[in-house]
N, CA, C and O atoms as a DFTB+ gen file, in Angstrom:
252 C
 N C O
     1  1      36.341     -88.583      39.138
     2  2      37.764     -88.599      39.200
     3  2      38.199     -89.257      40.509
     4  3      37.644     -88.987      41.574
     5  1      39.185     -90.110      40.405
     6  2      39.647     -90.840      41.585
     7  2      40.807     -90.119      42.238
     8  3      41.566     -89.407      41.581
     9  1      40.933     -90.313      43.545
    10  2      42.010     -89.676      44.298
    11  2      43.365     -90.195      43.856
    12  3      44.347     -89.452      43.876
    13  1      43.435     -91.454      43.457
    14  2      44.721     -92.004      43.002
    15  2      45.195     -91.306      41.731
    16  3      46.397     -91.118      41.543
    17  1      44.275     -90.924      40.866
    18  2      44.645     -90.178      39.663
    19  2      45.173     -88.803      40.032
    20  3      46.114     -88.304      39.416
    21  1      44.560     -88.190      41.043
    22  2      44.970     -86.849      41.450
    23  2      46.323     -86.859      42.142
    24  3      47.107     -85.923      41.989
    25  1      46.600     -87.907      42.899
    26  2      47.877     -87.974      43.617
    27  2      49.063     -88.081      42.673
    28  3      50.180     -87.718      43.041
    29  1      48.835     -88.576      41.459
    30  2      49.923     -88.715      40.505
    31  2      50.255     -87.392      39.807
    32  3      51.262     -87.304      39.105
    33  1      49.419     -86.363      39.990
    34  2      49.645     -85.074      39.348
    35  2      50.446     -84.159      40.262
    36  3      50.447     -84.323      41.482
    37  1      51.136     -83.181      39.645
    38  2      51.872     -82.212      40.455
    39  2      50.976     -81.021      40.789
    40  3      49.818     -80.968      40.374
    41  1      51.522     -80.072      41.541
    42  2      50.720     -78.949      42.040
    43  2      50.138     -78.110      40.906
    44  3      48.985     -77.686      40.990
    45  1      50.904     -77.863      39.857
    46  2      50.422     -77.042      38.744
    47  2      49.235     -77.704      38.049
    48  3      48.253     -77.039      37.719
    49  1      49.328     -79.004      37.831
    50  2      48.228     -79.727      37.194
    51  2      46.994     -79.739      38.087
    52  3      45.866     -79.650      37.603
    53  1      47.218     -79.849      39.393
    54  2      46.088     -79.826      40.323
    55  2      45.402     -78.468      40.322
    56  3      44.178     -78.390      40.426
    57  1      46.184     -77.394      40.207
    58  2      45.589     -76.054      40.161
    59  2      44.738     -75.867      38.910
    60  3      43.653     -75.289      38.971
    61  1      45.237     -76.361      37.767
    62  2      44.443     -76.236      36.548
    63  2      43.187     -77.096      36.628
    64  3      42.124     -76.702      36.147
    65  1      43.313     -78.265      37.234
    66  2      42.145     -79.136      37.413
    67  2      41.109     -78.461      38.303
    68  3      39.913     -78.507      38.015
    69  1      41.567     -77.837      39.382
    70  2      40.673     -77.139      40.290
    71  2      39.991     -75.974      39.583
    72  3      38.793     -75.750      39.756
    73  1      40.752     -75.241      38.793
    74  2      40.190     -74.110      38.055
    75  2      39.107     -74.585      37.080
    76  3      38.053     -73.958      36.971
    77  1      39.365     -75.682      36.378
    78  2      38.381     -76.230      35.444
    79  2      37.116     -76.673      36.172
    80  3      36.003     -76.451      35.693
    81  1      37.296     -77.300      37.331
    82  2      36.141     -77.765      38.093
    83  2      35.322     -76.594      38.634
    84  3      34.093     -76.663      38.675
    85  1      35.987     -75.535      39.043
    86  2      35.262     -74.360      39.529
    87  2      34.461     -73.698      38.408
    88  3      33.347     -73.224      38.629
    89  1      35.030     -73.670      37.214
    90  2      34.300     -73.128      36.065
    91  2      33.101     -74.002      35.730
    92  3      32.025     -73.497      35.412
    93  1      33.292     -75.315      35.804
    94  2      32.186     -76.239      35.536
    95  2      31.085     -76.071      36.578
    96  3      29.899     -76.109      36.250
    97  1      31.484     -75.884      37.839
    98  2      30.497     -75.691      38.901
    99  2      29.709     -74.405      38.670
   100  3      28.493     -74.379      38.858
   101  1      30.389     -73.352      38.267
   102  2      29.706     -72.096      37.996
   103  2      28.689     -72.268      36.873
   104  3      27.556     -71.798      36.973
   105  1      29.103     -72.948      35.802
   106  2      28.189     -73.188      34.688
   107  2      26.970     -74.003      35.104
   108  3      25.849     -73.718      34.682
   109  1      27.196     -75.016      35.931
   110  2      26.083     -75.838      36.397
   111  2      25.149     -75.046      37.304
   112  3      23.931     -75.216      37.247
   113  1      25.722     -74.174      38.147
   114  2      24.883     -73.353      39.010
   115  2      24.038     -72.383      38.200
   116  3      22.886     -72.124      38.550
   117  1      24.592     -71.847      37.129
   118  2      23.819     -70.950      36.274
   119  2      22.708     -71.709      35.553
   120  3      21.598     -71.200      35.397
   121  1      23.017     -72.933      35.115
   122  2      21.984     -73.751      34.483
   123  2      20.873     -74.083      35.462
   124  3      19.697     -74.105      35.097
   125  1      21.248     -74.340      36.700
   126  2      20.258     -74.640      37.722
   127  2      19.372     -73.425      37.992
   128  3      18.160     -73.559      38.164
   129  1      19.973     -72.255      38.027
   130  2      19.219     -71.036      38.306
   131  2      18.245     -70.700      37.177
   132  3      17.161     -70.171      37.422
   133  1      18.638     -71.009      35.945
   134  2      17.767     -70.717      34.811
   135  2      16.897     -71.916      34.437
   136  3      16.203     -71.902      33.420
   137  1      16.945     -72.935      35.261
   138  2      16.150     -74.161      35.099
   139  2      16.438     -74.871      33.777
   140  3      15.529     -75.407      33.143
   141  1      17.701     -74.871      33.367
   142  2      18.120     -75.597      32.176
   143  2      18.849     -76.881      32.531
   144  3      19.123     -77.700      31.653
   145  1      19.171     -77.069      33.820
   146  2      19.907     -78.245      34.262
   147  2      18.936     -79.404      34.445
   148  3      18.004     -79.327      35.245
   149  1      19.165     -80.478      33.696
   150  2      18.272     -81.630      33.793
   151  2      18.810     -82.676      34.754
   152  3      18.032     -83.336      35.444
   153  1      20.134     -82.842      34.812
   154  2      20.740     -83.839      35.673
   155  2      21.394     -83.130      36.859
   156  3      22.546     -82.705      36.775
   157  1      20.659     -83.006      37.954
   158  2      21.155     -82.244      39.097
   159  2      22.258     -82.976      39.854
   160  3      22.953     -82.363      40.665
   161  1      22.431     -84.257      39.609
   162  2      23.489     -84.996      40.298
   163  2      24.871     -84.568      39.825
   164  3      25.858     -84.811      40.520
   165  1      24.963     -83.938      38.660
   166  2      26.249     -83.444      38.166
   167  2      26.824     -82.408      39.120
   168  3      28.036     -82.357      39.329
   169  1      25.973     -81.594      39.691
   170  2      26.413     -80.554      40.613
   171  2      27.065     -81.164      41.843
   172  3      28.081     -80.662      42.323
   173  1      26.493     -82.232      42.350
   174  2      27.043     -82.924      43.514
   175  2      28.388     -83.563      43.184
   176  3      29.317     -83.507      43.990
   177  1      28.497     -84.169      41.999
   178  2      29.746     -84.810      41.597
   179  2      30.868     -83.791      41.450
   180  3      31.996     -84.045      41.872
   181  1      30.568     -82.647      40.858
   182  2      31.583     -81.613      40.673
   183  2      32.013     -81.054      42.028
   184  3      33.197     -80.802      42.255
   185  1      31.054     -80.864      42.918
   186  2      31.389     -80.341      44.244
   187  2      32.304     -81.299      45.005
   188  3      33.235     -80.866      45.683
   189  1      32.040     -82.579      44.892
   190  2      32.889     -83.574      45.551
   191  2      34.264     -83.656      44.903
   192  3      35.263     -83.849      45.596
   193  1      34.327     -83.512      43.582
   194  2      35.625     -83.511      42.901
   195  2      36.465     -82.313      43.324
   196  3      37.681     -82.428      43.474
   197  1      35.821     -81.160      43.516
   198  2      36.536     -79.973      43.986
   199  2      37.126     -80.240      45.359
   200  3      38.288     -79.924      45.612
   201  1      36.330     -80.821      46.242
   202  2      36.818     -81.132      47.583
   203  2      37.950     -82.135      47.535
   204  3      38.902     -82.037      48.309
   205  1      37.858     -83.103      46.631
   206  2      38.900     -84.118      46.502
   207  2      40.213     -83.489      46.032
   208  3      41.281     -83.823      46.544
   209  1      40.133     -82.587      45.066
   210  2      41.332     -81.925      44.556
   211  2      41.962     -81.071      45.649
   212  3      43.181     -81.081      45.823
   213  1      41.135     -80.331      46.386
   214  2      41.665     -79.489      47.460
   215  2      42.326     -80.333      48.539
   216  3      43.353     -79.936      49.087
   217  1      41.760     -81.480      48.850
   218  2      42.341     -82.366      49.852
   219  2      43.704     -82.871      49.407
   220  3      44.649     -82.881      50.195
   221  1      43.814     -83.287      48.163
   222  2      45.083     -83.785      47.642
   223  2      46.115     -82.663      47.598
   224  3      47.292     -82.885      47.884
   225  1      45.674     -81.458      47.238
   226  2      46.593     -80.318      47.198
   227  2      47.132     -80.016      48.601
   228  3      48.321     -79.741      48.761
   229  1      46.273     -80.068      49.604
   230  2      46.716     -79.812      50.978
   231  2      47.664     -80.884      51.468
   232  3      48.646     -80.580      52.145
   233  1      47.389     -82.131      51.138
   234  2      48.259     -83.201      51.600
   235  2      49.614     -83.167      50.903
   236  3      50.627     -83.533      51.499
   237  1      49.640     -82.730      49.644
   238  2      50.921     -82.613      48.928
   239  2      51.703     -81.423      49.437
   240  3      52.934     -81.454      49.450
   241  1      51.015     -80.374      49.858
   242  2      51.704     -79.193      50.352
   243  2      52.393     -79.453      51.672
   244  3      53.434     -78.861      51.954
   245  1      51.828     -80.331      52.487
   246  2      52.397     -80.632      53.796
   247  2      53.513     -81.656      53.722
   248  3      54.384     -81.698      54.591
   249  1      53.489     -82.482      52.682
   250  2      54.489     -83.559      52.590
   251  2      55.811     -83.066      52.066
   252  3      56.752     -83.848      51.932
């Protein structure tokens, strides 16, 4: 997900996006723990997307 896509969303949409990403991260962590996760790079991508959403949310809150 690109930051430009996130900047076009409002706070409510960003919160739902963050919630979805956190659920996805939890699922990936459980797959990793049970050794069912084959593509471990997905975990890194989701973690970075979470950080990106939080950054955009903070910048929108201050503006």
